[in-house]
NUTORDO-309593 format. One line per field, with one value per residue (C-alpha): residue number from 1; residue in three letters; x, y, z. Coordinates in Angstrom, 1 decimal, always signed. Example, Ala and Ser with C-alpha at 12.3 -4.5 7.8 and 13.67 -1.06 7.14 Angstrom:
2
resi: (1;2)
resn: (ALA;SER)
px: (+12.3;+13.7)
py: (-4.5;-1.1)
pz: (+7.8;+7.1)
! end
This chain:
316
resi: (1;2;3;4;5;6;7;8;9;10;11;12;13;14;15;16;17;18;19;20;21;22;23;24;25;26;27;28;29;30;31;32;33;34;35;36;37;38;39;40;41;42;43;44;45;46;47;48;49;50;51;52;53;54;55;56;57;58;59;60;61;62;63;64;65;66;67;68;69;70;71;72;73;74;75;76;77;78;79;80;81;82;83;84;85;86;87;88;89;90;91;92;93;94;95;96;97;98;99;100;101;102;103;104;105;106;107;108;109;110;111;112;113;114;115;116;117;118;119;120;121;122;123;124;125;126;127;128;129;130;131;132;133;134;135;136;137;138;139;140;141;142;143;144;145;146;147;148;149;150;151;152;153;154;155;156;157;158;159;160;161;162;163;164;165;166;167;168;169;170;171;172;173;174;175;176;177;178;179;180;181;182;183;184;185;186;187;188;189;190;191;192;193;194;195;196;197;198;199;200;201;202;203;204;205;206;207;208;209;210;211;212;213;214;215;216;217;218;219;220;221;222;223;224;225;226;227;228;229;230;231;232;233;234;235;236;237;238;239;240;241;242;243;244;245;246;247;248;249;250;251;252;253;254;255;256;257;258;259;260;261;262;263;264;265;266;267;268;269;270;271;272;273;274;275;276;277;278;279;280;281;282;283;284;285;286;287;288;289;290;291;292;293;294;295;296;297;298;299;300;301;302;303;304;305;306;307;308;309;310;311;312;313;314;315;316)
resn: (MET;ASN;ASN;PRO;GLN;LEU;ASP;LYS;HIS;GLY;GLU;LEU;GLN;HIS;LEU;LEU;THR;THR;GLU;GLY;LEU;PRO;ALA;LYS;ILE;LEU;LEU;ASN;ILE;LEU;ASP;ARG;ALA;SER;ALA;PHE;MET;GLY;SER;ALA;ASP;GLY;GLY;GLU;ILE;LYS;LYS;ILE;PRO;LEU;LEU;HIS;GLY;LYS;SER;ILE;PHE;ASN;ILE;PHE;PHE;GLU;ASN;SER;THR;ARG;THR;ARG;THR;THR;PHE;GLU;ILE;ALA;ALA;LYS;ARG;LEU;SER;ALA;ASP;VAL;VAL;ASN;LEU;ASN;VAL;SER;SER;SER;SER;ALA;SER;LYS;GLY;GLU;THR;LEU;LEU;ASP;THR;VAL;ASP;ASN;LEU;CYS;ALA;MET;HIS;ALA;ASP;MET;PHE;VAL;VAL;ARG;HIS;SER;SER;SER;GLY;ALA;ALA;HIS;PHE;ILE;ALA;LYS;HIS;VAL;ALA;PRO;GLU;VAL;HIS;VAL;ILE;ASN;ALA;GLY;ASP;GLY;ARG;HIS;ALA;HIS;PRO;THR;GLN;ALA;LEU;LEU;ASP;MET;PHE;THR;ILE;ARG;HIS;TYR;LYS;LYS;GLU;PHE;HIS;ASN;LEU;ARG;VAL;ALA;ILE;ILE;GLY;ASP;ILE;LEU;HIS;SER;ARG;VAL;ALA;ARG;SER;GLN;ILE;HIS;ALA;LEU;THR;THR;LEU;GLY;VAL;PRO;GLU;VAL;ARG;VAL;ILE;ALA;PRO;LYS;THR;LEU;LEU;PRO;THR;MET;VAL;GLU;HIS;LEU;GLY;VAL;GLN;VAL;HIS;HIS;ASN;MET;ALA;GLN;GLY;LEU;ARG;ASP;VAL;ASP;VAL;VAL;LEU;MET;LEU;ARG;LEU;GLN;ASN;GLU;ARG;MET;GLN;GLY;ALA;ALA;LEU;PRO;SER;ALA;GLN;GLU;TYR;PHE;LYS;TYR;TYR;GLY;LEU;THR;LYS;GLU;LYS;LEU;ALA;LEU;ALA;LYS;ALA;ASP;ALA;ILE;VAL;MET;HIS;PRO;GLY;PRO;MET;ASN;ARG;GLY;VAL;GLU;ILE;ASP;SER;ALA;VAL;ALA;ASP;GLY;VAL;GLN;SER;VAL;ILE;LEU;PRO;GLN;VAL;THR;PHE;GLY;ILE;ALA;VAL;ARG;MET;ALA;VAL;MET;SER;ILE;LEU;ALA;GLY;LYS)
px: (+45.5;+48.8;+48.5;+51.3;+51.2;+52.2;+55.4;+55.6;+55.0;+51.8;+53.4;+53.0;+55.6;+54.0;+50.9;+49.1;+45.4;+43.1;+41.4;+42.2;+44.1;+42.9;+41.3;+44.2;+46.7;+44.4;+43.9;+47.6;+48.2;+45.5;+46.9;+50.4;+49.2;+47.6;+51.1;+52.6;+50.0;+52.3;+54.8;+52.2;+50.3;+53.5;+53.7;+56.8;+58.2;+59.2;+61.3;+61.6;+64.8;+63.0;+64.0;+67.3;+69.6;+66.7;+66.1;+62.5;+61.7;+58.5;+58.0;+54.9;+53.9;+50.8;+50.8;+49.5;+50.7;+48.8;+49.6;+53.2;+53.8;+52.2;+54.3;+57.4;+56.6;+55.8;+59.2;+61.1;+59.4;+60.7;+64.2;+64.4;+66.2;+63.6;+63.9;+61.0;+60.8;+58.2;+58.8;+56.4;+58.9;+62.0;+62.9;+59.5;+59.2;+62.6;+61.3;+62.6;+60.2;+58.7;+61.0;+64.1;+63.2;+62.8;+66.0;+68.0;+66.5;+67.2;+70.8;+70.8;+70.0;+66.3;+64.7;+61.1;+59.1;+55.9;+54.3;+51.5;+50.7;+47.8;+47.7;+45.8;+48.2;+51.4;+52.4;+51.6;+53.9;+56.8;+56.3;+56.7;+60.1;+61.9;+64.2;+62.6;+64.1;+62.5;+59.0;+56.3;+53.5;+50.7;+49.9;+47.1;+47.0;+44.5;+40.9;+42.2;+43.3;+44.5;+45.1;+46.7;+43.8;+41.3;+43.3;+43.5;+39.7;+39.3;+41.6;+39.4;+36.2;+37.5;+38.8;+35.4;+33.1;+35.3;+33.8;+33.0;+30.4;+27.5;+27.9;+26.0;+28.5;+27.5;+30.0;+28.7;+29.8;+32.0;+32.3;+33.0;+36.3;+37.4;+40.2;+39.6;+36.0;+37.1;+39.7;+37.2;+34.6;+37.1;+38.4;+34.9;+33.5;+36.7;+36.5;+32.9;+30.8;+27.4;+25.9;+27.9;+25.8;+26.9;+25.0;+25.5;+23.8;+23.8;+26.4;+28.9;+28.5;+30.4;+28.4;+27.4;+28.9;+26.5;+28.7;+31.2;+28.7;+27.2;+23.6;+23.0;+21.1;+20.5;+18.6;+20.4;+17.3;+17.1;+20.8;+21.7;+18.9;+20.3;+24.0;+26.9;+29.6;+29.4;+32.4;+32.3;+34.2;+35.2;+34.2;+37.2;+36.7;+40.2;+39.1;+35.8;+35.2;+32.2;+29.5;+28.7;+26.9;+24.8;+26.6;+28.4;+25.4;+23.0;+25.2;+25.3;+21.6;+21.0;+24.2;+26.0;+26.2;+24.4;+23.4;+19.8;+20.8;+23.2;+20.3;+18.9;+21.9;+22.3;+22.9;+26.4;+27.4;+30.8;+31.7;+34.9;+36.5;+39.9;+40.5;+41.0;+37.5;+35.3;+33.3;+29.9;+30.1;+30.1;+30.1;+28.9;+31.4;+29.0;+29.3;+33.1;+33.8;+31.0;+31.1;+30.5;+33.4;+36.6;+38.3;+41.3;+42.0;+42.0;+45.2;+47.0;+45.8;+47.2;+50.7;+50.4;+48.9;+51.7;+54.3;+52.6;+52.7;+56.3;+57.5;+55.6;+57.0;+60.5;+60.0;+60.4)
py: (+48.9;+48.2;+45.9;+43.4;+43.4;+47.0;+48.8;+52.1;+54.0;+52.0;+50.1;+46.4;+44.4;+41.0;+39.6;+37.4;+38.1;+40.4;+41.2;+44.7;+45.8;+49.1;+49.2;+51.4;+48.5;+45.9;+48.1;+48.8;+45.1;+44.7;+47.6;+46.3;+42.8;+44.4;+45.8;+42.3;+40.5;+40.7;+38.5;+36.3;+35.2;+34.0;+37.0;+38.5;+39.7;+36.4;+37.8;+41.1;+41.7;+43.3;+40.6;+39.6;+38.4;+37.9;+34.5;+33.3;+30.1;+28.3;+26.4;+24.2;+22.1;+21.1;+19.9;+22.3;+21.8;+24.8;+27.4;+26.4;+26.3;+29.7;+31.2;+29.6;+30.8;+34.3;+34.5;+33.3;+35.7;+38.4;+36.8;+35.7;+32.6;+30.1;+27.2;+24.9;+22.9;+20.3;+20.5;+17.7;+15.3;+16.9;+18.8;+18.8;+15.0;+14.9;+16.8;+20.2;+23.0;+25.6;+28.3;+26.1;+25.6;+29.3;+30.3;+27.9;+29.3;+32.8;+31.8;+30.9;+34.6;+34.2;+37.4;+36.2;+33.2;+31.8;+29.7;+27.1;+25.4;+23.4;+25.5;+28.8;+31.6;+29.9;+32.7;+35.3;+33.5;+33.4;+37.0;+38.0;+36.2;+37.2;+40.2;+43.4;+43.0;+39.5;+39.3;+36.6;+35.7;+33.5;+30.8;+29.3;+28.6;+26.2;+27.5;+31.1;+32.9;+32.6;+36.2;+35.7;+33.5;+36.1;+38.8;+36.8;+36.3;+40.1;+40.6;+38.2;+39.9;+43.4;+42.1;+40.8;+43.2;+46.4;+47.8;+46.4;+48.8;+47.5;+43.7;+40.9;+38.1;+34.6;+32.3;+28.7;+25.6;+24.7;+28.1;+26.6;+25.0;+27.5;+29.9;+31.1;+32.1;+34.2;+36.0;+36.6;+38.0;+40.5;+41.6;+41.9;+44.0;+46.2;+46.9;+48.0;+45.1;+46.0;+42.5;+39.4;+36.2;+32.9;+29.8;+26.6;+24.0;+25.0;+22.4;+24.1;+27.6;+29.2;+30.5;+34.2;+34.3;+37.2;+39.4;+39.4;+41.5;+38.8;+37.6;+33.9;+31.6;+27.9;+27.6;+27.9;+29.2;+32.2;+32.8;+32.7;+35.0;+37.9;+37.5;+38.8;+36.5;+32.9;+31.8;+28.0;+26.2;+22.6;+20.3;+20.2;+16.6;+16.6;+19.3;+17.8;+16.1;+13.8;+13.6;+17.2;+15.9;+12.8;+12.1;+13.8;+12.9;+14.5;+17.6;+17.9;+17.6;+20.7;+22.7;+21.5;+24.2;+23.0;+24.9;+24.9;+26.6;+29.0;+30.2;+31.9;+34.2;+37.1;+36.0;+37.4;+36.1;+34.6;+31.3;+31.0;+28.2;+28.3;+24.6;+21.8;+21.1;+18.1;+17.7;+16.2;+17.2;+21.0;+21.8;+20.1;+19.7;+21.5;+24.6;+24.2;+24.0;+26.3;+29.8;+31.5;+29.8;+31.8;+29.2;+28.7;+32.5;+32.7;+30.6;+32.9;+35.9;+34.3;+34.5;+38.2;+38.8;+36.9;+38.8;+42.0;+41.0;+39.9;+43.0;+45.3;+43.5;+43.8;+47.6;+47.4)
pz: (+19.9;+18.0;+15.0;+15.0;+11.2;+10.9;+11.8;+13.7;+10.4;+9.7;+6.9;+6.4;+8.3;+8.3;+6.6;+9.2;+8.7;+6.8;+10.1;+11.3;+8.1;+6.8;+3.3;+2.1;+2.6;+1.1;-2.0;-2.2;-2.5;-5.2;-7.2;-6.9;-8.0;-11.1;-12.1;-11.7;-14.0;-17.0;-15.1;-13.3;-16.4;-18.1;-20.5;-22.0;-18.6;-17.0;-14.1;-12.2;-10.2;-7.2;-4.7;-6.1;-3.3;-0.9;+0.7;+1.1;+3.1;+2.5;+5.7;+5.5;+8.5;+6.5;+2.9;+0.2;-3.3;-4.8;-2.2;-1.8;-5.6;-6.3;-3.5;-5.0;-8.5;-7.2;-5.3;-8.3;-10.7;-8.3;-8.6;-4.9;-3.7;-2.6;-0.1;+0.4;+3.6;+4.3;+8.0;+8.9;+7.5;+8.9;+12.1;+13.7;+13.5;+15.3;+18.3;+17.3;+18.4;+16.1;+17.4;+17.1;+13.5;+12.9;+14.8;+12.7;+9.5;+10.7;+11.2;+7.5;+6.8;+5.9;+4.8;+4.7;+6.0;+4.3;+7.0;+6.9;+10.2;+11.6;+14.8;+14.8;+15.7;+14.6;+12.1;+14.8;+17.2;+14.7;+13.8;+17.5;+17.7;+14.5;+14.0;+12.7;+9.3;+8.8;+7.5;+8.0;+5.6;+7.0;+4.3;+6.5;+10.2;+11.7;+11.4;+11.9;+8.7;+5.1;+4.1;+0.6;-0.5;+0.6;-1.2;-4.4;-4.1;-3.7;-6.8;-8.7;-7.7;-8.6;-11.9;-13.0;-11.1;-11.0;-7.7;-4.3;-3.0;-5.0;-4.6;-3.0;-2.1;-0.9;+0.9;+0.9;+2.8;+5.7;+7.3;+10.8;+9.8;+7.1;+7.6;+4.1;+4.9;+7.9;+5.9;+3.0;+5.4;+7.0;+3.5;+1.9;+4.8;+5.0;+1.2;+1.5;+0.2;+1.5;+1.7;+2.6;+3.0;+4.5;+3.5;+5.4;+7.7;+11.3;+12.1;+9.8;+11.1;+14.0;+16.9;+16.5;+13.0;+12.3;+14.6;+11.7;+9.8;+7.6;+6.8;+7.7;+5.5;+5.8;+2.5;-0.9;-2.7;-0.3;+0.1;-3.6;-4.9;-6.8;-5.7;-7.8;-6.5;-5.3;-3.1;-2.6;+0.2;+0.4;+3.3;+5.6;+6.8;+8.3;+10.8;+11.7;+15.0;+15.0;+12.4;+11.3;+8.3;+7.5;+4.2;+1.2;-1.0;+1.4;+1.6;-2.2;-2.4;-0.2;-0.5;-3.6;-6.3;-9.4;-12.6;-11.3;-8.0;-9.7;-11.9;-8.7;-8.7;-11.1;-14.7;-14.7;-11.3;-11.0;-9.2;-7.2;-5.2;-3.3;-4.1;-4.0;-5.2;-4.2;-7.4;-6.7;-3.0;-2.9;-6.6;-9.7;-12.6;-14.9;-12.8;-12.0;-15.7;-16.8;-18.3;-14.9;-13.2;-12.7;-10.6;-12.9;-13.3;-9.5;-9.5;-11.9;-10.0;-6.8;-8.2;-8.9;-5.4;-3.7;-5.7;-4.5;-0.9;-0.9;-2.7;-0.4;+2.7;+1.3;+0.8;-2.9)
! end
């Protein structure tokens, strides 16, 4: 079956999801990101002229300060012209359709769209309707996918753990509503992680999640034992319908990551979180700010990964 993300030569045309992408492409992005770290971390090389003259439009139908800002920084470090649109407060609220918005931006000679939307499949829909020379990056669509977040997580894991083939990774929290978790699972399994665990109450797990190649745990003591990487997820209250949980306090008691629970993992286990964090709900401040936390480095790595994705899509 043709992958809509790849062109006829098997090269990356759009980045819509980690699902179905070969390991070769994922590793190419990680390797390219490593080369960009000197610019991403605010070092001596502030700007690279790879995308000089290119126009990148960040069109966000959902708010996200961190993701939008890191995409903007990444594009500017590559010397691109960047336009930020908070569409929820502009054309969409005036009745303009998604395709109308995209068509108008294409008429302004957009080279690349970075799209965040509350509807699953929105980025795929846009990718189907743009010209072949225009590229689309999915910055999060509904419950479906968030590929650059998963890729920066993979970059972080490789940075600290060097290899994927010998790891146990636990993803903890609101798996059901998380586009990040889905993208993480696809990337981890593609890159050869032998044991991926998901830990959550039954009400926050998709049906048949084990078909994604993960081990399911409802108990933190069992799920955290001897893991190398702990990936925390926030409770996505905005996507929940009805009472999935009794209370935030009850959730923290059983599924919040504390120093005591983290002690069940390996002594050198790293703790990650895509943000924004709910301190005292899914993670204790002592862990979030502790020596095993790599949450802030994730943000810096995210700039390098997004630089890598944009430069590869632009064929540079």
